[in-house]
NUTILUM-329472 format. One record per residue (C-alpha): residue in one letter; z, x, y. Coordinates in steps of 0.001 Angstrom, whole numbers, plus 524288, in hexadecimal, padded with zeros to 5 digits. Each point is the difference from the previous one (the first is absolute). Layout:
BEGIN
<'A' <Z X Y>>
...
This chain:
BEGIN
<'X' <66F37 3358C 45CC7>>
<'X' <80CA0 8072B 802B7>>
<'X' <80543 8098B 7F610>>
<'X' <804F5 7F814 7F46F>>
<'X' <80BFE 80897 7FF1D>>
<'X' <8041F 7FB96 80D93>>
<'X' <807EE 7F370 7FF1C>>
<'X' <7FAFA 7F4FF 8085D>>
<'X' <804DA 7F233 800B9>>
<'X' <7F5D1 7F6C6 7FAA5>>
<'X' <7FD95 7F3F7 80846>>
<'X' <8037A 7F27E 7FAE6>>
<'X' <7F1EA 7FC53 80307>>
<'X' <7FB59 8096E 7F579>>
<'X' <8089F 7F9A2 7F5C8>>
<'X' <7FBE2 7F268 80451>>
<'X' <7F1B1 803AC 7FE9C>>
<'X' <80295 80614 7F2BC>>
<'X' <807BA 7F459 7FB00>>
<'X' <7F60B 7F5F8 80482>>
<'X' <7F47F 8075C 7FA1C>>
<'X' <807BA 801F0 7F384>>
<'X' <800EF 7F12D 7FE74>>
<'X' <7F2B6 80182 7F974>>
<'X' <80793 806D9 7F542>>
<'X' <80911 7F43F 7FEE0>>
<'X' <7F462 7F71F 7FD4E>>
<'X' <7FA83 80A0D 7F69C>>
<'X' <80CF6 7FFCC 7F891>>
<'X' <800FC 7F13F 80007>>
<'X' <7F294 7FE9D 7F9EE>>
<'X' <8026E 80AB0 7F5F4>>
<'X' <80D5D 7FAD1 7FC31>>
<'X' <7FDA2 7F161 7FFDD>>
<'X' <7F6EE 7FFE3 7F444>>
<'X' <80AA0 8057C 7F72B>>
<'X' <8080E 7F38B 8007B>>
<'X' <7F4A5 7F6A5 80161>>
<'X' <7F7B3 804C3 7F4A0>>
<'X' <806EF 7F924 7F4C2>>
<'X' <7FF5C 7F2F5 80716>>
<'X' <7F1A3 80203 80354>>
<'X' <7FD73 802B7 7F192>>
<'X' <806A6 7F33D 7FC52>>
<'X' <7F7C4 7F836 8099D>>
<'X' <7F2D5 806AA 7FE17>>
<'X' <80038 807C9 7F340>>
<'X' <8084D 7F7EA 7F6AF>>
<'X' <7F461 7FCAB 7F742>>
<'X' <7FD3B 80E62 7FCFB>>
<'X' <8067F 80823 7F575>>
<'X' <80A01 80A33 804C3>>
<'X' <7F68B 80B90 7FFE2>>
<'X' <7F58D 7F850 80757>>
<'X' <80A1A 7FB09 809BA>>
<'X' <804C1 80DEC 80269>>
<'X' <7F204 8047B 80233>>
<'X' <7FD61 7F557 80A15>>
<'X' <80D31 8027D 80658>>
<'X' <7FBE4 80E1E 80206>>
<'X' <7F412 7FAFB 80770>>
<'X' <8089E 7F78E 808B3>>
<'X' <808AF 80BB1 802F5>>
<'X' <7F4DD 80996 80227>>
<'X' <7F77C 7F6EA 80854>>
<'X' <80863 80324 80BDD>>
<'X' <7FECD 80E74 7FD04>>
<'X' <7F124 7FFC7 7FF03>>
<'X' <7FFCF 7F848 80CAF>>
<'X' <8082E 80AC8 805F0>>
<'X' <7F58E 809C2 7FBF0>>
<'X' <7F5D4 7F7F6 80763>>
<'X' <80907 7FEA6 80BC3>>
<'X' <80286 80E89 8005A>>
<'X' <7F18E 80358 7FF74>>
<'X' <7FD0A 7F787 80BDC>>
<'X' <80C16 804A7 8075F>>
<'X' <7FA45 80D0E 803DD>>
<'X' <7F4F9 7F95B 80765>>
<'X' <808DC 7F5A8 805F0>>
<'X' <80A86 80956 804BB>>
<'X' <7F61C 809BE 80534>>
<'X' <7F7A0 7F5CB 806E4>>
<'X' <80A4B 7F697 80529>>
<'X' <80C99 807EE 7FFEC>>
<'X' <80C10 800DE 7F76C>>
<'X' <80759 7F4FA 806CA>>
<'X' <7F51E 7F5E5 7FF18>>
<'X' <7FDD7 8035B 7F1C0>>
<'X' <80E4F 7FD71 7FCEB>>
<'X' <7FE6F 7F2D6 806B9>>
<'X' <7F45C 7FD08 7F731>>
<'X' <80843 8030B 7F411>>
<'X' <80A64 7F658 804A0>>
<'X' <7F5DF 7F511 80106>>
<'X' <7FAFE 802E8 7F24F>>
<'X' <80E00 80005 7FAEA>>
<'X' <8020D 7F24B 8053A>>
<'X' <7F32D 7FAB2 7FAA2>>
<'X' <80192 80676 7F2C5>>
<'X' <80E12 7FB99 7FE2D>>
<'X' <7FCBF 7F1D4 802CA>>
<'X' <7F419 80088 7F707>>
<'X' <80892 80520 7F4EE>>
<'X' <809F2 7F539 80218>>
<'X' <7F5CD 7F537 7FEF6>>
<'X' <7F810 805BB 7F4C3>>
<'X' <7FB41 7F508 7F6FC>>
<'X' <7FD24 808E8 7F480>>
<'X' <800B1 80DDC 7FADB>>
<'X' <7F2C5 80476 8051C>>
<'X' <802B0 7FB14 80DCB>>
<'X' <80D17 80719 7FF9F>>
<'X' <7F957 80CA2 7FC02>>
<'X' <7F695 7FE8A 80B86>>
<'X' <80B18 7FCD5 80960>>
<'X' <807A6 80BDE 7FB96>>
<'X' <7F3D2 8084D 801E4>>
<'X' <7FF44 7FB0B 80E18>>
<'X' <80E70 802D2 801CF>>
<'X' <7FDA7 80D87 7FA92>>
<'X' <7F622 802A2 80AC4>>
<'X' <80AFF 7FDF8 809D2>>
<'X' <808F3 808CF 7F827>>
<'X' <7F595 80A9C 7FF7B>>
<'X' <7FD4D 7FF5B 80E90>>
<'X' <80E86 800CD 80311>>
<'X' <802C4 80AF8 7F654>>
<'X' <7F53B 8081A 80646>>
<'X' <80268 7FD35 80E4C>>
<'X' <80EC6 7FF56 80186>>
<'X' <80339 80DCB 7FAEB>>
<'X' <7F45F 8055C 8079E>>
<'X' <804CB 7F962 80C6F>>
<'X' <80DDC 804F4 7FDD1>>
<'X' <7FB6C 80DF9 7FD9D>>
<'X' <7F819 7FFF0 80C95>>
<'X' <80A1E 7F9F6 808F0>>
<'X' <80C99 80630 7FACD>>
<'X' <8061D 80BFC 80673>>
<'X' <7FEE5 80BB3 7F6F6>>
<'X' <80EB9 8015C 7FE1A>>
<'X' <80141 7F279 7F9C9>>
<'X' <7F267 7FE16 7FA59>>
<'X' <8047B 800C9 7F1D6>>
<'X' <80B10 7F66B 8025C>>
<'X' <7F738 7F66C 8073A>>
<'X' <7F5F9 7FFB6 7F512>>
<'X' <80B14 7FF00 7F621>>
<'X' <80459 7F3DE 80774>>
<'X' <7F347 7F9CF 7FBB0>>
<'X' <8038E 802C6 7F1D7>>
<'X' <80DBD 7FAC4 80283>>
<'X' <7FA35 7F347 804D4>>
<'X' <7F7D3 7FF40 7F38F>>
<'X' <80C5E 80120 7F7DB>>
<'X' <806FF 7F5DD 8086C>>
<'X' <7F45E 7F6E7 7FE4D>>
<'X' <8008B 801D4 7F145>>
<'X' <80E91 7FD34 7FFFC>>
<'X' <7FE6B 7F3C1 80851>>
<'X' <7F534 7FB7A 7F6D7>>
<'X' <808BE 80243 7F426>>
<'X' <80B40 7F88E 8065A>>
<'X' <7F730 7F4BF 803FD>>
<'X' <7F9E0 7FFA9 7F278>>
<'X' <80D5A 7FF6C 7F99A>>
<'X' <80468 7F4B8 8087F>>
<'X' <7F340 7F88A 7FEB6>>
<'X' <7FF2F 80299 7F164>>
<'X' <80DA7 7FB95 7FC54>>
<'X' <80728 7F8B9 80ACD>>
<'X' <7F734 7F9CD 80A4E>>
<'X' <7FC5D 7F1AD 7FEF5>>
<'X' <7F366 7FA9B 805B2>>
<'X' <7F9F1 7F2E8 7FCCD>>
<'X' <80A64 7FD35 7F5ED>>
<'X' <7FD00 80C81 7F86C>>
<'X' <809CB 80B21 7FEFA>>
<'X' <7FA8F 80DB4 7FE59>>
<'X' <7F283 8054F 7FD6A>>
<'X' <7FA62 7FE17 80DA9>>
<'X' <7F5AA 80A9D 7FF6C>>
<'X' <7F797 7F986 80A74>>
<'X' <80B0D 8010D 809D4>>
<'X' <8023E 80E28 7FBC3>>
<'X' <7F206 80383 8035F>>
<'X' <7FE59 7F77E 80C12>>
<'X' <80C47 80347 80795>>
<'X' <7FABB 80D9F 802EB>>
<'X' <7F776 7F9C4 80A7F>>
<'X' <80C1E 7FEC8 808AA>>
<'X' <80368 80E8F 8017E>>
<'X' <7F167 802DE 80130>>
<'X' <7FF53 7F72F 80BEE>>
<'X' <80C28 80692 805A0>>
<'X' <7F9CD 80D65 7FE39>>
<'X' <7F3CF 7FB76 8071E>>
<'X' <80818 7FC1A 80BD4>>
<'X' <807B1 80CC1 7FFBC>>
<'X' <7F424 808DA 7FF18>>
<'X' <7FA38 7F964 80C1C>>
<'X' <80A49 80758 807EF>>
<'X' <7FCEF 80D8A 7FA69>>
<'X' <7F7C8 80A6E 806CF>>
<'X' <7F3D0 805BB 7F9D4>>
<'X' <800BF 80D51 7F963>>
<'X' <7FF09 80A42 80AD7>>
<'X' <7F7CE 808C3 7F73B>>
<'X' <7F63F 7F504 7FD86>>
<'X' <7FF8D 7FD18 80E9A>>
<'X' <7FD5E 80E2A 8034E>>
<'X' <7F549 80144 7F5D1>>
<'X' <7F93B 7F41C 805E4>>
<'X' <800B1 804F0 80DED>>
<'X' <80BC7 7F845 804DD>>
<'X' <8077B 80C04 80496>>
<'X' <8085D 7F959 80A4F>>
<'X' <803F6 7F532 7F6AC>>
<'X' <803DC 80A38 7F5EF>>
<'X' <808C5 8069F 809F0>>
<'X' <805F3 7F2DA 80393>>
<'X' <803A2 7FDCF 7F1B9>>
<'X' <8070E 80D20 7FFA7>>
<'X' <80712 7FC4E 80C97>>
<'X' <803E9 7F2FF 7F9EE>>
<'X' <80636 807F2 7F514>>
<'X' <80802 80731 80A6F>>
<'X' <7F982 80D41 7FDF8>>
<'X' <800BA 808D1 80BE5>>
<'X' <7F3D6 80561 80685>>
<'X' <80133 80D42 7F950>>
<'X' <80054 7F9A4 7F2A3>>
<'X' <7F4A1 7F719 80381>>
<'X' <7F7F7 80BAA 80479>>
<'X' <802EA 80722 7F338>>
<'X' <7FC2D 7F404 7F819>>
<'X' <7F337 7FE3E 80778>>
<'X' <7FCA5 80E6B 7FEB4>>
<'X' <8019A 7FFB5 7F13D>>
<'X' <7F810 7F378 7FECE>>
<'X' <7F534 805F4 80871>>
<'X' <7FF88 80C1C 7F777>>
<'X' <7FF81 7F862 7F342>>
<'X' <7F590 7F6A0 804F3>>
<'X' <7F705 80A74 8057D>>
<'X' <7F730 7FF28 7F409>>
<'X' <7F8DB 7F300 80182>>
<'X' <7FD9F 7FC6D 7F1D4>>
<'X' <80205 7F370 7F887>>
<'X' <807A1 80019 7F363>>
<'X' <7F3D5 7FF2E 7F781>>
<'X' <7F952 80AF1 8076D>>
<'X' <80C29 80846 7FEC6>>
<'X' <800BD 7FCFD 7F17B>>
<'X' <7F1F2 80409 7FD8D>>
<'X' <80095 80C47 80850>>
<'X' <80DA5 8056F 7FE78>>
<'X' <805F7 8041E 7F306>>
<'X' <80D82 80138 80624>>
<'X' <80005 7F189 80338>>
<'X' <7FB7F 7FCFE 7F227>>
<'X' <80BBE 8079D 7FAF6>>
<'X' <80906 7F75C 80806>>
<'X' <7F93B 7F3E0 7FABB>>
<'X' <801DF 804DE 7F20B>>
<'X' <80E5F 802A0 802B9>>
<'X' <801F0 7F258 8058A>>
<'X' <7F997 7F9F6 7F404>>
<'X' <8089B 807F7 7F6F0>>
<'X' <80C5F 7FC37 8074F>>
<'X' <7FD06 7F17A 7FF3D>>
<'X' <7FC86 800B8 7F183>>
<'X' <80D15 80699 7FDCE>>
<'X' <80794 7F5A3 8076E>>
<'X' <7FA99 7F506 7F7B8>>
<'X' <800DE 8071C 7F2F3>>
<'X' <80E85 80211 801CE>>
<'X' <800D0 7F22E 7FA79>>
<'X' <806DE 7F94F 80B47>>
<'X' <7F778 7F406 800C9>>
<'X' <800DA 7FC8B 7F1AB>>
<'X' <80E41 7FD63 80336>>
<'X' <7FD47 7F8D4 80CAD>>
<'X' <7F593 7F70E 7FA3C>>
<'X' <80602 7FD9D 7F2B2>>
<'X' <80EB1 80188 80212>>
<'X' <803C5 7F329 7F933>>
<'X' <7F7B9 803CE 7F427>>
<'X' <80680 80D5B 7FF5A>>
<'X' <80D73 7F9CB 80090>>
<'X' <7FBBB 7F6F2 7F516>>
<'X' <7FBC1 80BB7 7F7D5>>
<'X' <80D46 8062D 802BE>>
<'X' <806B1 7F471 7F989>>
<'X' <802E1 7F741 80BA7>>
<'X' <7F9CF 7F35F 7FB51>>
<'X' <805F3 7F6B5 809F1>>
<'X' <7F6E7 7FD2E 80B72>>
<'X' <80B0C 80061 809E7>>
<'X' <80442 80D5A 7FB02>>
<'X' <7F216 804EE 80144>>
<'X' <7FE9F 7FB1B 80DE3>>
<'X' <80CEA 805C7 80483>>
<'X' <7FBFE 80C91 7F948>>
<'X' <7F41C 8009D 808D3>>
<'X' <808E4 7FE33 80BC1>>
<'X' <80805 80BAF 7FB5F>>
<'X' <7F36F 807E0 7FF37>>
<'X' <7FC92 7FBDE 80DEB>>
<'X' <80D63 8038C 8057F>>
<'X' <7FF77 80D5E 7F998>>
<'X' <7F25F 80226 8056F>>
<'X' <8043E 7FCF0 80DF5>>
<'X' <80C64 80823 7FFE9>>
<'X' <7F9A3 80BF8 7F9FB>>
<'X' <7F547 7FFF5 80A58>>
<'X' <80A62 8038B 80A19>>
<'X' <80151 80D10 7F909>>
<'X' <7F1FF 8034A 803B0>>
<'X' <801A3 7FB33 80DF1>>
<'X' <80C4B 80842 8019C>>
<'X' <7FAB4 80CA8 7FA70>>
<'X' <7F10D 80033 800F9>>
<'X' <8005A 806A1 80D5F>>
<'X' <80BB9 8088F 7FC80>>
<'X' <7FDBB 8053B 7F24C>>
<'X' <7F140 7FE93 7FFFC>>
<'X' <7F659 7F890 7F799>>
<'X' <7FED2 808B7 7F3FC>>
<'X' <80E66 80217 7FC61>>
<'X' <80218 7F15C 7FFF6>>
<'X' <7F3B5 7FE01 7F7D3>>
<'X' <80485 809D7 7F5CA>>
<'X' <80D18 7F91A 7FED3>>
<'X' <7F8EB 7F2FF 7FEF6>>
<'X' <7F6C8 80447 7F52B>>
<'X' <80B0E 80593 7F7D6>>
<'X' <807E7 7F395 801D0>>
<'X' <7F489 7F6F9 7FCF6>>
<'X' <7FB75 807BB 7F43A>>
<'X' <80D78 800A5 7F9CD>>
<'X' <802B0 7F19B 802B8>>
<'X' <7F2F8 7FB22 7FA86>>
<'X' <801A9 8087E 7F3DC>>
<'X' <80D9F 7FA6C 7FE07>>
<'X' <7FAE3 7F215 80106>>
<'X' <7F54C 80336 7F631>>
<'X' <8096E 8060C 7F633>>
<'X' <8095F 7F47C 80102>>
<'X' <7F50D 7F624 7FE3B>>
<'X' <7FB2B 8076A 7F407>>
<'X' <80DD1 80014 7FA86>>
<'X' <7FF16 7F16D 7FD71>>
<'X' <805CA 7F827 80B1D>>
<'X' <7FD21 7F354 7F8CC>>
<'X' <808F5 80456 7F4EA>>
<'X' <809D9 80685 80922>>
<'X' <8016A 7F784 80C32>>
<'X' <80A6C 808FF 80598>>
<'X' <7F532 809F9 802B6>>
<'X' <7FA76 7F6C9 80A3E>>
<'X' <80A51 803BE 80A05>>
<'X' <7FDA5 80ECE 7FFEC>>
<'X' <7F150 7FD33 7FFE3>>
<'X' <80129 7F7F7 80C5C>>
<'X' <808F8 80A58 805DB>>
<'X' <7F590 80A59 7FD9D>>
<'X' <7F5DD 7F6EB 805EA>>
<'X' <80815 7FEF4 80C5E>>
<'X' <8014F 80EDB 80087>>
<'X' <7F130 800A0 7FF5F>>
<'X' <7FF4C 7F6A6 80B8B>>
<'X' <8092F 808EF 807B1>>
<'X' <7F77C 80BC1 7FCDC>>
<'X' <7F3A9 7F923 8048E>>
<'X' <80593 7F9A8 80C32>>
<'X' <805AC 80CCC 80501>>
<'X' <7F3A7 807DC 7FD80>>
<'X' <7F272 7FB90 7FBD1>>
<'X' <80135 7F296 8064A>>
<'X' <800C7 8043E 80E3E>>
<'X' <7FC86 80E64 7FF9F>>
<'X' <7F274 7FEA7 7FA00>>
<'X' <7FC6F 7F71F 80B75>>
<'X' <805E3 809D2 80984>>
<'X' <7F827 80B77 7FAB3>>
<'X' <7F361 7F836 7FF24>>
<'X' <8014F 7FC28 80E42>>
<'X' <801B8 80E40 803FF>>
<'X' <7F5E0 80823 7F8AB>>
<'X' <7F327 7FB28 805F3>>
<'X' <7F981 8051B 80C77>>
<'X' <7FF9E 7F618 80AF4>>
<'X' <7F12F 7FE46 80009>>
<'X' <80033 7FD07 7F170>>
<'X' <80D16 7F928 7FEFD>>
<'X' <7FA77 7F24D 7FEC2>>
<'X' <7F799 803EA 7F467>>
<'X' <80AC2 80824 7F9D5>>
<'X' <80A2C 7F554 8008B>>
<'X' <7F5DC 7F60A 7FB87>>
<'X' <7FCA0 807D3 7F3E2>>
<'X' <80DFC 80368 7FC5B>>
<'X' <8050F 7F238 80244>>
<'X' <7F4B3 7FA01 7F86F>>
<'X' <8035E 80951 7F4F4>>
<'X' <80DF8 7FB22 8004D>>
<'X' <7FB9A 7F203 7FE5F>>
<'X' <7F5E4 802F9 7F58C>>
<'X' <809F1 8070F 7F78A>>
<'X' <80A13 7F586 8035A>>
<'X' <7F6A0 7F58E 7FB12>>
<'X' <7FD43 80794 7F38B>>
<'X' <80E95 8018B 7FD7B>>
<'X' <8028B 7F19F 802CC>>
<'X' <7F4C5 7FBC7 7F758>>
<'X' <803B7 8086B 7F44B>>
<'X' <80ED8 7FF90 7FEC8>>
<'X' <80113 7F3ED 7F779>>
<'X' <7F484 804E5 7F7F6>>
<'X' <806D3 80D17 7FDFB>>
<'X' <80C92 7F95D 7FBDB>>
<'X' <7F8AF 7F756 7F662>>
<'X' <7F863 80B87 7FA5D>>
<'X' <808FB 80C01 7FFC8>>
<'X' <80D36 7F98F 80263>>
<'X' <8095C 7FFAE 80B6E>>
<'X' <80703 80C9A 7FC6C>>
<'X' <7F3B6 80832 7FEFA>>
<'X' <7FACF 7FA3A 80CB0>>
<'X' <80C07 804A7 8075A>>
<'X' <7FF83 80D50 7F948>>
<'X' <7F1FC 80161 804AC>>
<'X' <803D9 7FDC0 80E21>>
<'X' <80BC2 80903 7FE8F>>
<'X' <7F760 80B28 7FB66>>
<'X' <7F6A4 7FE2F 80B50>>
<'X' <80B0E 80193 809DF>>
<'X' <8032E 80D69 7FA81>>
<'X' <7F1C0 8044E 80124>>
<'X' <7FF81 7FBEC 80E3C>>
<'X' <809BD 80ABD 80396>>
<'X' <7F596 80A24 7FCC9>>
<'X' <7F645 7F952 80911>>
<'X' <809AC 8009B 80B47>>
<'X' <80361 80E3E 7FD98>>
<'X' <7F1D3 8045E 80003>>
<'X' <7F954 7F759 80A00>>
<'X' <808D0 7F865 80939>>
<'X' <8041A 8056A 80D5A>>
<'X' <80D33 7FE61 80671>>
<'X' <7FCFF 7F87D 80C85>>
<'X' <80DB6 7FE93 80579>>
<'X' <800D3 80364 80E67>>
<'X' <7F18E 80330 8017C>>
<'X' <7F764 7F8E2 809C9>>
<'X' <7F418 7F8B3 7FB01>>
<'X' <7F785 8090D 8081B>>
<'X' <8061D 80C59 7FA44>>
<'X' <7FDC3 7FAE8 7F239>>
<'X' <7F1DF 7FD44 803AF>>
<'X' <7FDE5 80DC1 8055D>>
<'X' <8050F 8064A 7F38F>>
<'X' <7F821 7F6FB 7F737>>
<'X' <7F33D 8021E 8073C>>
<'X' <8020E 80EBB 80073>>
<'X' <7FF48 80035 7F12D>>
<'X' <80E24 80271 7FC6D>>
<'X' <80424 7FBBF 7F269>>
<'X' <804A3 7F205 7FF7C>>
<'X' <80E0F 80352 7FD35>>
<'X' <80006 8090B 80BE5>>
<'X' <7FB01 7F685 80A58>>
<'X' <80DDE 7FBA1 802FF>>
<'X' <80BC1 8089E 80231>>
């Protein structure tokens, strides 16, 4: 690739490819966000005979079923994307999205719904693995961080759309003579954008790096030409791919034989644990409950509160897109951790100050919550995915991204399945203080172990990693 310091106009084709592939993130966000508004109505239909603690416990299973399905989807994604290609695997995820969404909408009981959400989670897991991988392999180096951040932006837009749709369907829409509470429509309508994504991805090229690794050298060059790269740039790209793929090892062979690759795997696992333990998804999955704890008892207020969370999440993601390839990954992450830690601690202190007795504290608590959202959306949300797509050698990238993404979903599921339990056992304030403290600790991890990958080619990162350099030195 040409020197990243040399400005070069990026073709519209590149952005079209990036946007279409990032639609997988939109579906990801829709499925993550929709359960927040639907959960109370599902509880009324399926869990009304249980006491509140039992109902909360079963609700956690409904939330986390999608997340455990995503673990399964991620684990099979490495094989699928390696065997059949990145593009075809994204198409598979779109089909599963459609089937899973419709199954959720027509669920006759709680157990069927849990199974349907597990199926839907498989599609989410496949997409969350393959789309960032595809984007990292097809994006020009100068805009790679921004292109992968676009995937995270689409997740936030999907969450916002889900929150808006939930609010309308929960309070205003009328179907069959009933106004509000249409959780089946909330879950089923996601089949429509999934079908649109399927059609869009049909027009995308395969990853040139995957093509080259599988012997389709001319097709790989054609993809670069489609992206309007000149012949000098194409030759540089092919040379770097040839060098990085000279060692013919599978991911598992590389893992068993090379300690440097194992270090990268450990780093990817740590990064994904950190992203989930920031506490973001307790807000995304249980936003109405948090607003209720903050003193907003009216259902309409709670639903519009979730919309405010979604809007903040979308807008703050533009900060990452604007600066990830200018300032670098680590400076933005440090700012994000400080912001998230301070905001979560503030929420915890306000909740422990007795919001029920002092309702006026609810407004600064929600304000701090929104500041936390800004901190996450501008840092850990997109940038963890960026770094995890960059740190693995090409011959082991499928396994590396599989392991790190599966870790994300496992920790995500644990967080989703324990939040209500934590609130019921140690209280809302202490739960938020716990997450606030973790964000401060994560700064140390980044200082000691995480490299700055801004402006460095994937192949250069690989050379430094495999030569034995310390993890924080494999970037700039």
